[in-house]
C-alpha positions as CSV (number, residue, x, y, z in Angstrom):
1,M,-56.3,-74.6,-25.4
2,T,-59.7,-73.6,-26.6
3,V,-60.3,-70.7,-28.9
4,T,-63.3,-68.6,-28.4
5,F,-64.4,-65.3,-30.3
6,S,-63.7,-62.1,-28.0
7,H,-64.8,-58.9,-30.0
8,T,-65.3,-57.3,-33.1
9,I,-65.3,-53.5,-33.9
10,I,-67.9,-52.5,-36.2
11,V,-67.3,-49.0,-38.1
12,S,-70.7,-47.2,-37.8
13,E,-72.1,-44.0,-39.1
14,D,-73.6,-43.5,-35.6
15,R,-72.2,-45.9,-32.9
16,N,-75.1,-45.2,-30.5
17,E,-77.7,-45.7,-33.0
18,S,-75.9,-48.8,-34.1
19,A,-75.7,-50.5,-30.6
20,R,-79.1,-49.3,-30.1
21,F,-80.3,-51.5,-32.9
22,F,-78.7,-54.4,-32.1
23,R,-79.4,-54.2,-28.4
24,E,-82.9,-54.2,-29.3
25,L,-82.8,-56.8,-31.9
26,F,-81.3,-59.2,-29.6
27,E,-82.7,-58.0,-26.4
28,R,-79.4,-57.0,-24.6
29,P,-79.0,-54.8,-21.9
30,Q,-76.8,-51.9,-21.8
31,A,-73.2,-53.0,-21.5
32,P,-70.3,-50.9,-20.0
33,S,-68.5,-48.9,-22.8
34,R,-65.6,-46.6,-23.1
35,D,-64.8,-43.9,-25.6
36,P,-64.5,-44.5,-28.7
37,F,-66.6,-47.6,-28.3
38,V,-70.4,-48.2,-27.5
39,N,-70.3,-51.9,-26.7
40,V,-73.2,-54.7,-26.9
41,Q,-72.4,-57.9,-25.0
42,L,-73.5,-61.2,-26.5
43,D,-73.4,-64.2,-24.8
44,E,-69.9,-65.8,-23.4
45,G,-68.6,-62.3,-23.1
46,V,-68.5,-61.5,-26.9
47,L,-68.5,-58.0,-27.5
48,L,-69.6,-55.9,-30.5
49,Q,-67.9,-52.6,-30.4
50,F,-69.3,-49.8,-32.3
51,A,-66.9,-46.9,-33.3
52,E,-67.2,-43.9,-35.7
53,P,-64.6,-43.9,-38.4
54,P,-62.2,-41.1,-39.1
55,V,-63.4,-41.5,-42.7
56,T,-66.3,-40.3,-44.7
57,E,-67.3,-43.7,-46.5
58,I,-67.7,-47.0,-44.5
59,Q,-67.1,-50.4,-46.5
60,A,-70.1,-52.6,-45.8
61,Q,-69.0,-55.9,-43.9
62,H,-71.2,-59.0,-43.3
63,Y,-71.9,-60.1,-39.7
64,A,-73.6,-63.5,-39.1
65,F,-75.6,-64.3,-35.7
66,L,-76.8,-67.5,-34.6
67,V,-79.7,-67.3,-32.4
68,D,-82.4,-69.6,-30.9
69,D,-85.8,-70.1,-32.6
70,D,-87.7,-67.9,-30.0
71,L,-85.5,-65.0,-30.3
72,F,-85.5,-65.4,-34.1
73,D,-89.3,-65.0,-33.7
74,R,-89.2,-62.0,-31.9
75,A,-86.2,-60.5,-33.7
76,Y,-87.9,-61.1,-37.0
77,A,-91.1,-59.5,-36.0
78,R,-89.3,-56.2,-34.9
79,I,-87.6,-56.2,-38.5
80,Q,-91.0,-56.5,-40.0
81,A,-92.6,-53.9,-37.7
82,Q,-89.7,-51.6,-38.3
83,G,-89.8,-52.2,-42.1
84,I,-86.6,-53.2,-42.4
85,E,-86.0,-54.4,-45.9
86,H,-84.9,-58.1,-45.5
87,R,-84.3,-61.1,-47.7
88,A,-84.2,-64.9,-47.7
89,D,-81.0,-65.1,-49.6
90,P,-77.5,-63.7,-49.5
91,R,-77.8,-62.3,-53.0
92,M,-80.9,-60.4,-51.9
93,S,-83.1,-61.8,-54.5
94,Q,-85.8,-62.9,-52.4
95,P,-87.4,-59.6,-50.7
96,G,-89.8,-60.1,-47.7
97,R,-88.9,-63.6,-47.0
98,T,-86.9,-66.1,-44.6
99,N,-85.4,-69.2,-45.7
100,T,-85.3,-72.8,-44.3
101,E,-81.8,-73.7,-45.1
102,H,-79.4,-75.9,-42.9
103,G,-82.3,-77.6,-41.0
104,G,-83.4,-74.2,-39.4
105,R,-84.6,-70.2,-40.4
106,G,-82.5,-67.5,-41.7
107,V,-82.7,-64.0,-42.9
108,Y,-80.7,-61.3,-44.2
109,F,-81.0,-57.5,-43.7
110,R,-79.0,-54.3,-43.3
111,D,-78.2,-52.5,-40.1
112,P,-78.3,-48.7,-39.6
113,S,-74.8,-48.5,-41.2
114,R,-75.8,-50.7,-44.1
115,H,-73.7,-53.4,-42.9
116,F,-75.0,-56.9,-44.4
117,I,-76.5,-59.0,-41.2
118,E,-77.5,-62.7,-41.4
119,M,-79.5,-64.2,-38.6
120,T,-79.9,-68.1,-38.5
121,T,-81.2,-70.6,-36.0
122,R,-78.7,-73.3,-36.9
123,P,-75.2,-73.4,-37.7
124,Y,-73.9,-74.3,-41.1
125,L,-71.9,-77.1,-40.1
């Protein structure tokens, strides 16, 4: 039996704004959604499901996305155009840069709910 990733729920201050951010960043079309989730569908049927929590404080999580070089270029251009603070490393010590680790490129930034987002062009393994 194979194992694949199906979905994750991402707690968001504004589920619609977070879903819009990722749809635009990764060039995804509107996906069917059902309350309490706003969905973004990635390849292979993987869903990012955004929901607003019944609590007042959101614990920041880390989400890493593997993209091809062309999408990285377009998404990184959107990050820069929107003035999104970004770094080349997970310690967030190299501002305004990307990295070339693992034979590809990578960048770290925060989404609208302040989750740590990593976007890379090559897998670590």
